[in-house]
C-alpha positions as CSV (number, residue, x, y, z in Angstrom):
1,M,67.7,149.0,88.4
2,S,67.0,150.1,92.0
3,I,69.5,151.9,94.2
4,F,69.9,148.7,96.1
5,D,70.9,146.8,93.0
6,I,73.4,149.5,92.1
7,F,75.1,149.3,95.6
8,A,75.1,145.5,95.3
9,K,76.8,145.7,91.9
10,L,79.4,148.2,93.2
11,E,80.2,146.0,96.1
12,Q,80.6,142.9,93.9
13,E,82.9,144.9,91.6
14,K,85.0,145.9,94.6
15,K,85.3,142.3,95.7
16,D,86.3,141.2,92.2
17,R,89.1,143.8,92.2
18,T,90.5,142.5,95.5
19,P,93.4,140.2,94.9
20,A,92.8,136.7,96.2
21,Q,95.0,135.5,99.1
22,P,97.8,133.4,97.7
23,I,97.9,129.7,98.3
24,D,100.6,129.2,101.0
25,W,99.8,125.6,102.3
26,L,99.4,122.2,100.7
27,V,97.2,119.7,102.4
28,V,97.9,116.2,101.0
29,G,95.9,113.0,101.7
30,L,97.5,109.8,100.5
31,G,95.8,106.9,98.9
32,N,95.2,104.9,95.8
33,P,92.8,105.9,93.1
34,G,90.0,103.6,91.9
35,K,86.9,102.1,93.4
36,K,88.5,98.9,94.5
37,Y,90.7,100.8,97.0
38,E,88.1,103.2,98.3
39,N,87.5,101.5,101.7
40,T,90.9,100.1,102.4
41,R,93.1,100.9,105.3
42,H,95.7,102.3,102.9
43,N,93.2,105.0,101.7
44,T,92.8,106.6,105.1
45,G,94.4,109.8,103.8
46,F,91.9,110.1,101.0
47,R,89.1,109.5,103.5
48,V,90.3,112.3,105.7
49,M,90.5,114.6,102.7
50,D,86.9,113.7,101.7
51,A,85.7,114.5,105.2
52,L,87.7,117.8,105.2
53,C,86.0,118.8,101.9
54,A,82.6,117.9,103.3
55,K,83.2,119.9,106.4
56,H,84.2,123.0,104.5
57,S,81.8,122.6,101.6
58,V,84.4,122.4,98.9
59,R,85.3,119.9,96.2
60,C,88.6,118.2,95.4
61,D,88.0,117.2,91.8
62,R,90.1,119.4,89.6
63,A,92.8,117.4,87.8
64,R,96.2,119.1,88.2
65,F,99.7,118.0,89.2
66,K,98.9,114.3,88.7
67,A,96.3,114.8,91.4
68,L,92.7,115.8,92.2
69,T,92.8,119.2,93.8
70,G,90.6,121.8,95.4
71,E,91.0,124.9,97.5
72,A,89.9,125.9,101.0
73,M,90.4,128.5,103.7
74,L,91.9,126.5,106.6
75,G,93.1,128.1,109.8
76,G,93.1,131.5,108.2
77,H,95.2,130.4,105.2
78,R,94.4,129.5,101.7
79,A,95.3,125.9,101.1
80,L,95.5,123.6,98.0
81,L,93.9,120.3,98.8
82,V,95.7,117.4,97.0
83,K,94.8,113.8,96.4
84,P,97.6,112.3,94.3
85,Q,96.4,110.0,91.5
86,T,99.8,108.4,90.9
87,Y,99.1,105.4,93.2
88,M,100.7,105.5,96.7
89,N,104.3,104.7,95.8
90,L,104.7,107.7,93.5
91,S,102.8,110.2,95.7
92,G,105.8,112.5,95.8
93,E,105.5,113.3,92.1
94,A,102.2,115.1,92.6
95,V,103.4,116.8,95.8
96,R,106.5,118.1,94.2
97,A,104.7,119.4,91.2
98,A,102.2,121.4,93.3
99,A,104.9,122.6,95.7
100,D,107.1,123.8,92.8
101,F,104.2,125.6,91.1
102,Y,103.1,127.5,94.2
103,K,106.6,127.7,95.7
104,I,105.5,126.1,99.0
105,P,108.3,125.1,101.4
106,P,108.2,121.7,103.1
107,E,107.2,123.3,106.4
108,H,103.9,124.2,104.8
109,I,103.1,120.8,103.2
110,L,100.8,118.9,105.6
111,V,100.6,115.2,104.7
112,I,97.9,112.8,106.0
113,F,98.4,109.1,105.8
114,D,97.8,105.7,107.4
115,D,100.2,104.1,109.9
116,I,100.4,100.4,110.8
117,S,102.4,101.1,113.9
118,L,99.5,102.8,115.6
119,P,96.3,101.2,116.9
120,V,93.2,101.8,114.9
121,G,91.8,105.3,115.6
122,T,95.0,106.7,117.1
123,L,96.4,110.0,115.7
124,R,100.0,111.0,115.8
125,I,101.0,114.5,114.7
126,R,104.6,115.3,114.0
127,P,106.5,118.3,112.5
128,K,108.9,116.1,110.5
129,G,110.5,112.7,110.4
130,S,111.4,109.6,108.4
131,A,109.0,107.6,106.3
132,G,108.7,104.8,108.9
133,G,108.1,102.3,106.1
134,Q,105.2,104.2,104.5
135,N,106.1,104.1,100.8
136,G,104.0,107.2,99.8
137,V,105.9,109.3,102.4
138,K,109.2,107.7,101.4
139,N,108.6,109.0,97.8
140,I,107.5,112.4,99.0
141,I,110.8,112.7,101.0
142,A,112.8,111.6,97.9
143,E,111.0,114.1,95.6
144,L,111.2,117.1,98.0
145,G,114.7,116.2,99.3
146,S,113.4,116.9,102.8
147,E,111.8,115.2,105.7
148,A,110.8,118.6,107.2
149,F,107.1,118.5,106.4
150,P,104.4,118.1,109.1
151,R,102.2,115.0,109.0
152,I,99.1,113.6,110.6
153,K,99.4,109.8,110.9
154,V,96.1,107.8,111.4
155,G,96.5,104.4,113.0
156,I,95.2,101.5,111.0
157,G,96.5,98.7,113.3
158,A,99.3,96.2,112.9
159,K,99.2,93.0,111.0
160,P,97.1,90.4,112.9
161,H,100.2,88.0,112.9
162,P,103.8,88.3,111.7
163,D,103.5,86.1,108.6
164,Y,100.5,88.1,107.3
165,D,101.3,89.7,104.0
166,L,101.7,93.5,104.6
167,A,100.2,94.5,101.2
168,D,97.2,92.3,101.9
169,W,96.8,93.9,105.3
170,V,97.0,97.6,104.2
171,L,94.6,96.8,101.2
172,S,92.1,95.2,103.5
173,G,89.0,96.9,104.7
174,I,88.3,98.3,108.2
175,R,86.4,95.7,110.2
176,E,82.9,96.5,111.5
177,E,84.1,96.7,115.1
178,E,86.8,99.1,114.2
179,K,84.6,101.6,112.4
180,P,83.6,103.8,115.4
181,A,87.3,104.3,116.4
182,M,88.2,105.0,112.8
183,D,85.3,107.4,112.2
184,D,86.3,109.3,115.3
185,A,89.9,109.5,114.2
186,V,88.9,110.9,110.8
187,S,86.8,113.6,112.4
188,R,89.7,114.6,114.8
189,A,92.2,114.6,111.9
190,V,89.9,117.0,110.0
191,C,89.9,119.4,113.0
192,A,93.7,118.9,113.5
193,V,94.4,120.2,110.0
194,S,93.0,123.7,110.7
195,E,94.5,123.7,114.2
196,L,97.9,122.9,112.9
197,I,97.8,125.5,110.1
198,A,96.5,128.2,112.4
199,N,98.5,127.5,115.6
200,G,101.3,125.1,114.7
201,V,102.2,121.5,115.4
202,P,102.5,121.8,119.2
203,A,99.0,123.1,119.5
204,A,97.6,120.4,117.2
205,T,99.6,117.7,119.1
206,Q,98.3,118.8,122.5
207,K,94.7,118.7,121.3
208,Y,94.6,115.7,119.0
209,N,97.4,113.3,119.6
210,G,96.4,109.9,120.9
211,K,93.1,108.1,120.8
212,T,90.7,110.0,123.1
213,A,88.5,112.6,121.5
214,Q,88.9,116.0,123.2
215,P,86.0,118.6,123.5
216,Q,86.3,121.1,120.6
217,N,85.1,124.7,120.8
218,D,87.8,126.8,119.2
219,K,87.1,129.0,116.3
220,N,89.6,127.3,114.0
221,N,87.4,124.2,113.7
222,R,83.9,125.8,113.2
């Protein structure tokens, strides 16, 4: 063994002895498991999570807390990535289990989900609020006993006409002409996650709320 190998081994041993930074954020994307739901409007939260994993070269595939999970450093914090596998209406079961295990307060649980009240491709970032008719968020509020968790809403568009069945609409696919706006929204939502964790909801809101993409050059999103 050369002197260089010895130094490399000592350095690695030093790293191994360094305690890992504790998980202090949950980042949750909402959707339904299974291939038949993959490209539906209601799985927008899952889509953002997949893009987030790709951007940070991590995987979200460990089965825990009734969810698929992974870990990433986001905005200078260690976050647990969560894709609940309970189906949308019971998403809160997975969120509460993970939050209880890591002792994460609602203020550090960032939830990403679809919103029919927003045009396709629009982001709305909020520090807290009601479910607004989104059943996954409604269940999270019930399980946590709190509305005080930040959220990133991604617009999927309203029903094409009033008598259109809501379930049929949210479980329909994004139309071809809508894909550029949705792709842009997913990319901006990924950047907004790190911005929100690093600098708070107001900073993320200022940069990413709305539909127009803003130039990005800050260190949190590299």
